[in-house]
Biopython code that builds the backbone (N, CA, C, O; Angstrom):
import numpy as np
from Bio.PDB.StructureBuilder import StructureBuilder

atoms = [
    (1, "MET", "N", (37.188, 15.384, 41.399)),
    (1, "MET", "CA", (35.825, 15.022, 41.071)),
    (1, "MET", "C", (35.540, 15.460, 39.635)),
    (1, "MET", "O", (35.766, 16.610, 39.259)),
    (2, "GLN", "N", (35.052, 14.540, 38.870)),
    (2, "GLN", "CA", (34.699, 14.814, 37.485)),
    (2, "GLN", "C", (33.371, 15.567, 37.432)),
    (2, "GLN", "O", (32.385, 15.124, 38.022)),
    (3, "LYS", "N", (33.336, 16.703, 36.730)),
    (3, "LYS", "CA", (32.107, 17.480, 36.604)),
    (3, "LYS", "C", (31.472, 17.128, 35.270)),
    (3, "LYS", "O", (31.723, 17.772, 34.251)),
    (4, "SER", "N", (30.646, 16.095, 35.299)),
    (4, "SER", "CA", (30.082, 15.614, 34.054)),
    (4, "SER", "C", (28.780, 14.882, 34.306)),
    (4, "SER", "O", (28.560, 14.307, 35.372)),
    (5, "LEU", "N", (27.926, 14.920, 33.300)),
    (5, "LEU", "CA", (26.693, 14.147, 33.367)),
    (5, "LEU", "C", (26.998, 12.656, 33.356)),
    (5, "LEU", "O", (26.185, 11.840, 33.789)),
    (6, "GLN", "N", (28.170, 12.315, 32.860)),
    (6, "GLN", "CA", (28.529, 10.915, 32.720)),
    (6, "GLN", "C", (29.364, 10.372, 33.880)),
    (6, "GLN", "O", (29.773, 9.211, 33.852)),
    (7, "SER", "N", (29.621, 11.190, 34.891)),
    (7, "SER", "CA", (30.411, 10.699, 36.023)),
    (7, "SER", "C", (29.654, 9.593, 36.748)),
    (7, "SER", "O", (28.423, 9.588, 36.791)),
    (8, "ALA", "N", (30.390, 8.680, 37.303)),
    (8, "ALA", "CA", (29.783, 7.574, 38.041)),
    (8, "ALA", "C", (28.959, 8.092, 39.217)),
    (8, "ALA", "O", (27.907, 7.541, 39.539)),
    (9, "GLU", "N", (29.442, 9.144, 39.848)),
    (9, "GLU", "CA", (28.738, 9.704, 41.002)),
    (9, "GLU", "C", (27.371, 10.255, 40.601)),
    (9, "GLU", "O", (26.368, 10.003, 41.269)),
    (10, "TYR", "N", (27.345, 11.007, 39.509)),
    (10, "TYR", "CA", (26.078, 11.587, 39.071)),
    (10, "TYR", "C", (25.129, 10.497, 38.580)),
    (10, "TYR", "O", (23.933, 10.540, 38.870)),
    (11, "GLN", "N", (25.644, 9.537, 37.851)),
    (11, "GLN", "CA", (24.810, 8.437, 37.369)),
    (11, "GLN", "C", (24.189, 7.674, 38.536)),
    (11, "GLN", "O", (23.041, 7.238, 38.455)),
    (12, "HIS", "N", (24.944, 7.512, 39.616)),
    (12, "HIS", "CA", (24.404, 6.814, 40.789)),
    (12, "HIS", "C", (23.284, 7.632, 41.441)),
    (12, "HIS", "O", (22.271, 7.074, 41.863)),
    (13, "LEU", "N", (23.466, 8.940, 41.522)),
    (13, "LEU", "CA", (22.428, 9.796, 42.099)),
    (13, "LEU", "C", (21.132, 9.690, 41.287)),
    (13, "LEU", "O", (20.044, 9.585, 41.855)),
    (14, "ILE", "N", (21.253, 9.719, 39.981)),
    (14, "ILE", "CA", (20.078, 9.602, 39.114)),
    (14, "ILE", "C", (19.465, 8.206, 39.239)),
    (14, "ILE", "O", (18.243, 8.057, 39.212)),
    (15, "ALA", "N", (20.298, 7.204, 39.374)),
    (15, "ALA", "CA", (19.784, 5.835, 39.538)),
    (15, "ALA", "C", (18.915, 5.738, 40.796)),
    (15, "ALA", "O", (17.932, 4.998, 40.813)),
    (16, "LEU", "N", (19.271, 6.476, 41.842)),
    (16, "LEU", "CA", (18.447, 6.484, 43.054)),
    (16, "LEU", "C", (17.077, 7.102, 42.785)),
    (16, "LEU", "O", (16.066, 6.613, 43.288)),
    (17, "LEU", "N", (17.041, 8.169, 41.995)),
    (17, "LEU", "CA", (15.757, 8.779, 41.642)),
    (17, "LEU", "C", (14.926, 7.849, 40.755)),
    (17, "LEU", "O", (13.712, 7.745, 40.929)),
    (18, "VAL", "N", (15.571, 7.185, 39.820)),
    (18, "VAL", "CA", (14.860, 6.246, 38.946)),
    (18, "VAL", "C", (14.291, 5.102, 39.786)),
    (18, "VAL", "O", (13.146, 4.695, 39.592)),
    (19, "ALA", "N", (15.092, 4.588, 40.715)),
    (19, "ALA", "CA", (14.615, 3.504, 41.585)),
    (19, "ALA", "C", (13.436, 3.978, 42.434)),
    (19, "ALA", "O", (12.484, 3.227, 42.645)),
    (20, "ALA", "N", (13.493, 5.200, 42.913)),
    (20, "ALA", "CA", (12.379, 5.747, 43.700)),
    (20, "ALA", "C", (11.126, 5.862, 42.834)),
    (20, "ALA", "O", (10.018, 5.601, 43.301)),
    (21, "ARG", "N", (11.305, 6.252, 41.576)),
    (21, "ARG", "CA", (10.151, 6.348, 40.672)),
    (21, "ARG", "C", (9.549, 4.966, 40.428)),
    (21, "ARG", "O", (8.329, 4.802, 40.460)),
    (22, "HIS", "N", (10.396, 3.987, 40.186)),
    (22, "HIS", "CA", (9.892, 2.629, 39.981)),
    (22, "HIS", "C", (9.199, 2.102, 41.228)),
    (22, "HIS", "O", (8.141, 1.478, 41.144)),
    (23, "LYS", "N", (9.798, 2.354, 42.384)),
    (23, "LYS", "CA", (9.203, 1.905, 43.651)),
    (23, "LYS", "C", (7.826, 2.525, 43.859)),
    (23, "LYS", "O", (6.919, 1.882, 44.387)),
    (24, "ALA", "N", (7.680, 3.777, 43.441)),
    (24, "ALA", "CA", (6.399, 4.479, 43.580)),
    (24, "ALA", "C", (5.396, 4.041, 42.515)),
    (24, "ALA", "O", (4.213, 4.370, 42.603)),
    (25, "GLY", "N", (5.863, 3.298, 41.508)),
    (25, "GLY", "CA", (4.970, 2.843, 40.446)),
    (25, "GLY", "C", (4.497, 3.966, 39.544)),
    (25, "GLY", "O", (3.380, 3.934, 39.027)),
    (26, "ILE", "N", (5.350, 4.954, 39.359)),
    (26, "ILE", "CA", (4.998, 6.130, 38.557)),
    (26, "ILE", "C", (5.782, 6.113, 37.247)),
    (26, "ILE", "O", (6.998, 5.924, 37.246)),
    (27, "ARG", "N", (5.088, 6.310, 36.150)),
    (27, "ARG", "CA", (5.734, 6.406, 34.843)),
    (27, "ARG", "C", (6.294, 7.815, 34.649)),
    (27, "ARG", "O", (5.904, 8.760, 35.334)),
    (28, "GLN", "N", (7.216, 7.926, 33.701)),
    (28, "GLN", "CA", (7.821, 9.228, 33.426)),
    (28, "GLN", "C", (6.765, 10.293, 33.127)),
    (28, "GLN", "O", (6.848, 11.413, 33.631)),
    (29, "HIS", "N", (5.789, 9.947, 32.321)),
    (29, "HIS", "CA", (4.766, 10.925, 31.927)),
    (29, "HIS", "C", (3.987, 11.425, 33.146)),
    (29, "HIS", "O", (3.733, 12.623, 33.274)),
    (30, "ALA", "N", (3.611, 10.513, 34.032)),
    (30, "ALA", "CA", (2.854, 10.906, 35.230)),
    (30, "ALA", "C", (3.702, 11.789, 36.146)),
    (30, "ALA", "O", (3.192, 12.745, 36.729)),
    (31, "LEU", "N", (4.984, 11.476, 36.275)),
    (31, "LEU", "CA", (5.873, 12.302, 37.093)),
    (31, "LEU", "C", (5.999, 13.689, 36.475)),
    (31, "LEU", "O", (5.936, 14.698, 37.177)),
    (32, "ALA", "N", (6.173, 13.731, 35.181)),
    (32, "ALA", "CA", (6.286, 15.027, 34.498)),
    (32, "ALA", "C", (5.040, 15.872, 34.730)),
    (32, "ALA", "O", (5.140, 17.079, 34.952)),
    (33, "MET", "N", (3.875, 15.250, 34.681)),
    (33, "MET", "CA", (2.635, 15.985, 34.925)),
    (33, "MET", "C", (2.615, 16.554, 36.343)),
    (33, "MET", "O", (2.205, 17.696, 36.548)),
    (34, "LYS", "N", (3.059, 15.757, 37.327)),
    (34, "LYS", "CA", (3.117, 16.240, 38.713)),
    (34, "LYS", "C", (4.054, 17.431, 38.850)),
    (34, "LYS", "O", (3.823, 18.329, 39.660)),
    (35, "LEU", "N", (5.111, 17.428, 38.050)),
    (35, "LEU", "CA", (6.107, 18.488, 38.113)),
    (35, "LEU", "C", (5.745, 19.699, 37.262)),
    (35, "LEU", "O", (6.374, 20.752, 37.361)),
    (36, "GLY", "N", (4.728, 19.536, 36.428)),
    (36, "GLY", "CA", (4.361, 20.613, 35.513)),
    (36, "GLY", "C", (5.372, 20.790, 34.392)),
    (36, "GLY", "O", (5.581, 21.894, 33.889)),
    (37, "LYS", "N", (5.995, 19.682, 34.011)),
    (37, "LYS", "CA", (7.038, 19.683, 32.984)),
    (37, "LYS", "C", (6.648, 18.722, 31.874)),
    (37, "LYS", "O", (5.775, 17.877, 32.070)),
    (38, "PRO", "N", (7.281, 18.837, 30.707)),
    (38, "PRO", "CA", (7.044, 17.843, 29.655)),
    (38, "PRO", "C", (7.725, 16.523, 30.015)),
    (38, "PRO", "O", (8.675, 16.500, 30.797)),
    (39, "GLN", "N", (7.241, 15.446, 29.449)),
    (39, "GLN", "CA", (7.828, 14.129, 29.710)),
    (39, "GLN", "C", (9.310, 14.105, 29.348)),
    (39, "GLN", "O", (10.088, 13.378, 29.965)),
    (40, "SER", "N", (9.699, 14.892, 28.360)),
    (40, "SER", "CA", (11.102, 14.923, 27.943)),
    (40, "SER", "C", (12.028, 15.414, 29.061)),
    (40, "SER", "O", (13.204, 15.050, 29.093)),
    (41, "PHE", "N", (11.509, 16.233, 29.972)),
    (41, "PHE", "CA", (12.308, 16.693, 31.117)),
    (41, "PHE", "C", (12.782, 15.496, 31.935)),
    (41, "PHE", "O", (13.958, 15.397, 32.284)),
    (42, "VAL", "N", (11.855, 14.590, 32.237)),
    (42, "VAL", "CA", (12.192, 13.403, 33.019)),
    (42, "VAL", "C", (13.117, 12.493, 32.211)),
    (42, "VAL", "O", (14.117, 11.997, 32.731)),
    (43, "ALA", "N", (12.785, 12.278, 30.954)),
    (43, "ALA", "CA", (13.603, 11.408, 30.098)),
    (43, "ALA", "C", (15.031, 11.937, 29.980)),
    (43, "ALA", "O", (15.984, 11.158, 29.979)),
    (44, "LYS", "N", (15.178, 13.241, 29.882)),
    (44, "LYS", "CA", (16.514, 13.816, 29.707)),
    (44, "LYS", "C", (17.370, 13.694, 30.956)),
    (44, "LYS", "O", (18.556, 13.381, 30.848)),
    (45, "TYR", "N", (16.811, 13.932, 32.141)),
    (45, "TYR", "CA", (17.673, 13.781, 33.321)),
    (45, "TYR", "C", (17.922, 12.308, 33.621)),
    (45, "TYR", "O", (19.015, 11.946, 34.056)),
    (46, "GLU", "N", (16.931, 11.456, 33.397)),
    (46, "GLU", "CA", (17.152, 10.026, 33.632)),
    (46, "GLU", "C", (18.131, 9.438, 32.622)),
    (46, "GLU", "O", (18.870, 8.507, 32.940)),
    (47, "GLY", "N", (18.137, 9.973, 31.418)),
    (47, "GLY", "CA", (19.033, 9.478, 30.375)),
    (47, "GLY", "C", (20.407, 10.121, 30.366)),
    (47, "GLY", "O", (21.239, 9.793, 29.521)),
    (48, "GLY", "N", (20.653, 11.028, 31.291)),
    (48, "GLY", "CA", (21.959, 11.646, 31.392)),
    (48, "GLY", "C", (22.189, 12.786, 30.414)),
    (48, "GLY", "O", (23.334, 13.166, 30.167)),
    (49, "GLU", "N", (21.132, 13.331, 29.859)),
    (49, "GLU", "CA", (21.272, 14.453, 28.924)),
    (49, "GLU", "C", (21.121, 15.801, 29.620)),
    (49, "GLU", "O", (21.474, 16.836, 29.054)),
    (50, "ARG", "N", (20.603, 15.793, 30.834)),
    (50, "ARG", "CA", (20.347, 17.040, 31.551)),
    (50, "ARG", "C", (20.753, 16.870, 32.999)),
    (50, "ARG", "O", (20.470, 15.845, 33.619)),
    (51, "ARG", "N", (21.418, 17.877, 33.534)),
    (51, "ARG", "CA", (21.858, 17.847, 34.927)),
    (51, "ARG", "C", (20.802, 18.519, 35.802)),
    (51, "ARG", "O", (20.233, 19.545, 35.429)),
    (52, "LEU", "N", (20.550, 17.933, 36.959)),
    (52, "LEU", "CA", (19.602, 18.500, 37.915)),
    (52, "LEU", "C", (20.337, 19.363, 38.929)),
    (52, "LEU", "O", (21.473, 19.071, 39.303)),
    (53, "ASP", "N", (19.677, 20.430, 39.370)),
    (53, "ASP", "CA", (20.228, 21.162, 40.496)),
    (53, "ASP", "C", (19.577, 20.619, 41.772)),
    (53, "ASP", "O", (18.679, 19.779, 41.704)),
    (54, "VAL", "N", (20.020, 21.089, 42.908)),
    (54, "VAL", "CA", (19.552, 20.543, 44.181)),
    (54, "VAL", "C", (18.059, 20.801, 44.400)),
    (54, "VAL", "O", (17.364, 19.958, 44.965)),
    (55, "ILE", "N", (17.569, 21.947, 43.962)),
    (55, "ILE", "CA", (16.147, 22.260, 44.128)),
    (55, "ILE", "C", (15.306, 21.300, 43.288)),
    (55, "ILE", "O", (14.276, 20.807, 43.747)),
    (56, "GLU", "N", (15.743, 21.041, 42.072)),
    (56, "GLU", "CA", (15.022, 20.093, 41.212)),
    (56, "GLU", "C", (15.042, 18.695, 41.819)),
    (56, "GLU", "O", (14.031, 17.993, 41.795)),
    (57, "PHE", "N", (16.195, 18.284, 42.368)),
    (57, "PHE", "CA", (16.298, 16.968, 43.008)),
    (57, "PHE", "C", (15.280, 16.845, 44.134)),
    (57, "PHE", "O", (14.573, 15.842, 44.228)),
    (58, "ILE", "N", (15.204, 17.849, 44.976)),
    (58, "ILE", "CA", (14.264, 17.835, 46.105)),
    (58, "ILE", "C", (12.826, 17.776, 45.600)),
    (58, "ILE", "O", (12.024, 16.991, 46.105)),
    (59, "THR", "N", (12.498, 18.594, 44.615)),
    (59, "THR", "CA", (11.145, 18.638, 44.067)),
    (59, "THR", "C", (10.748, 17.297, 43.467)),
    (59, "THR", "O", (9.626, 16.829, 43.667)),
    (60, "ILE", "N", (11.662, 16.683, 42.737)),
    (60, "ILE", "CA", (11.384, 15.381, 42.112)),
    (60, "ILE", "C", (11.198, 14.314, 43.183)),
    (60, "ILE", "O", (10.240, 13.542, 43.133)),
    (61, "ALA", "N", (12.105, 14.268, 44.146)),
    (61, "ALA", "CA", (11.990, 13.272, 45.219)),
    (61, "ALA", "C", (10.650, 13.403, 45.940)),
    (61, "ALA", "O", (9.981, 12.402, 46.198)),
    (62, "GLU", "N", (10.263, 14.619, 46.262)),
    (62, "GLU", "CA", (8.998, 14.827, 46.957)),
    (62, "GLU", "C", (7.808, 14.461, 46.082)),
    (62, "GLU", "O", (6.814, 13.940, 46.588)),
    (63, "ALA", "N", (7.887, 14.722, 44.778)),
    (63, "ALA", "CA", (6.801, 14.345, 43.867)),
    (63, "ALA", "C", (6.650, 12.830, 43.800)),
    (63, "ALA", "O", (5.569, 12.319, 43.508)),
    (64, "LEU", "N", (7.736, 12.117, 44.071)),
    (64, "LEU", "CA", (7.706, 10.650, 44.073)),
    (64, "LEU", "C", (7.288, 10.091, 45.434)),
    (64, "LEU", "O", (7.138, 8.880, 45.595)),
    (65, "GLY", "N", (7.103, 10.975, 46.401)),
    (65, "GLY", "CA", (6.765, 10.520, 47.749)),
    (65, "GLY", "C", (7.974, 10.002, 48.501)),
    (65, "GLY", "O", (7.835, 9.282, 49.490)),
    (66, "ALA", "N", (9.165, 10.367, 48.032)),
    (66, "ALA", "CA", (10.408, 9.939, 48.678)),
    (66, "ALA", "C", (10.966, 11.097, 49.492)),
    (66, "ALA", "O", (10.731, 12.265, 49.180)),
    (67, "ASP", "N", (11.697, 10.762, 50.522)),
    (67, "ASP", "CA", (12.334, 11.766, 51.363)),
    (67, "ASP", "C", (13.685, 12.128, 50.726)),
    (67, "ASP", "O", (14.574, 11.279, 50.658)),
    (68, "PRO", "N", (13.849, 13.362, 50.262)),
    (68, "PRO", "CA", (15.108, 13.719, 49.604)),
    (68, "PRO", "C", (16.323, 13.594, 50.520)),
    (68, "PRO", "O", (17.415, 13.274, 50.051)),
    (69, "ILE", "N", (16.153, 13.837, 51.794)),
    (69, "ILE", "CA", (17.268, 13.703, 52.735)),
    (69, "ILE", "C", (17.701, 12.239, 52.830)),
    (69, "ILE", "O", (18.896, 11.944, 52.843)),
    (70, "LYS", "N", (16.735, 11.329, 52.897)),
    (70, "LYS", "CA", (17.075, 9.903, 52.956)),
    (70, "LYS", "C", (17.759, 9.450, 51.676)),
    (70, "LYS", "O", (18.693, 8.648, 51.718)),
    (71, "LEU", "N", (17.299, 9.959, 50.538)),
    (71, "LEU", "CA", (17.957, 9.614, 49.275)),
    (71, "LEU", "C", (19.405, 10.111, 49.257)),
    (71, "LEU", "O", (20.305, 9.389, 48.828)),
    (72, "LEU", "N", (19.628, 11.339, 49.722)),
    (72, "LEU", "CA", (20.986, 11.870, 49.762)),
    (72, "LEU", "C", (21.863, 11.107, 50.753)),
    (72, "LEU", "O", (23.043, 10.872, 50.493)),
    (73, "ARG", "N", (21.288, 10.728, 51.877)),
    (73, "ARG", "CA", (22.060, 9.930, 52.847)),
    (73, "ARG", "C", (22.444, 8.580, 52.255)),
    (73, "ARG", "O", (23.560, 8.097, 52.447)),
    (74, "ARG", "N", (21.502, 7.979, 51.533)),
    (74, "ARG", "CA", (21.811, 6.703, 50.892)),
    (74, "ARG", "C", (22.914, 6.887, 49.859)),
    (74, "ARG", "O", (23.828, 6.066, 49.772)),
    (75, "TYR", "N", (22.835, 7.948, 49.083)),
    (75, "TYR", "CA", (23.874, 8.245, 48.099)),
    (75, "TYR", "C", (25.229, 8.366, 48.781)),
    (75, "TYR", "O", (26.204, 7.757, 48.341)),
    (76, "LEU", "N", (25.293, 9.152, 49.854)),
    (76, "LEU", "CA", (26.558, 9.336, 50.570)),
    (76, "LEU", "C", (27.075, 8.034, 51.164)),
    (76, "LEU", "O", (28.271, 7.753, 51.099)),
    (77, "ARG", "N", (26.190, 7.248, 51.736)),
    (77, "ARG", "CA", (26.584, 5.959, 52.311)),
    (77, "ARG", "C", (27.151, 5.054, 51.224)),
    (77, "ARG", "O", (28.179, 4.406, 51.426)),
    (78, "ASP", "N", (26.486, 5.009, 50.074)),
    (78, "ASP", "CA", (26.947, 4.179, 48.957)),
    (78, "ASP", "C", (28.304, 4.651, 48.439)),
    (78, "ASP", "O", (29.142, 3.829, 48.067)),
    (79, "GLN", "N", (28.527, 5.952, 48.410)),
    (79, "GLN", "CA", (29.783, 6.488, 47.897)),
    (79, "GLN", "C", (30.955, 6.194, 48.826)),
    (79, "GLN", "O", (32.094, 6.044, 48.383)),
    (80, "ARG", "N", (30.663, 6.117, 50.102)),
    (80, "ARG", "CA", (31.726, 5.849, 51.082)),
    (80, "ARG", "C", (32.069, 4.369, 51.153)),
    (80, "ARG", "O", (33.096, 3.975, 51.706)),
    (81, "GLY", "N", (31.175, 3.551, 50.576)),
    (81, "GLY", "CA", (31.422, 2.108, 50.514)),
    (81, "GLY", "C", (31.241, 1.462, 51.799)),
    (81, "GLY", "O", (31.413, 0.248, 51.909)),
]
sb = StructureBuilder()
sb.init_structure("model")
sb.init_model(0)
sb.init_chain("A")
sb.init_seg("    ")
for serial, (resi, resn, name, xyz) in enumerate(atoms, 1):
    if name == "N":
        sb.init_residue(resn, " ", resi, " ")
    sb.init_atom(name, np.array(xyz, "f"), 0.0, 1.0, " ", f" {name:<3s}", serial, name[0])
structure = sb.get_structure()
């Protein structure tokens, strides 16, 4: 497994969060405000400049109104093909 911000696996995980944000109709700035972070925080993880830890992933998913467990299950299902 490649440990990189640029790995296909990590990019797919972030793509799921981006899709959840779009589905929720929330802009980066509004999400950042919900998280108590600057807009650059969202831009950096979505752009592959910053890696998220599991706690951040859960917090972001919940701020988007998405179920983090369902997102992770979808990620795993997609990875298994």
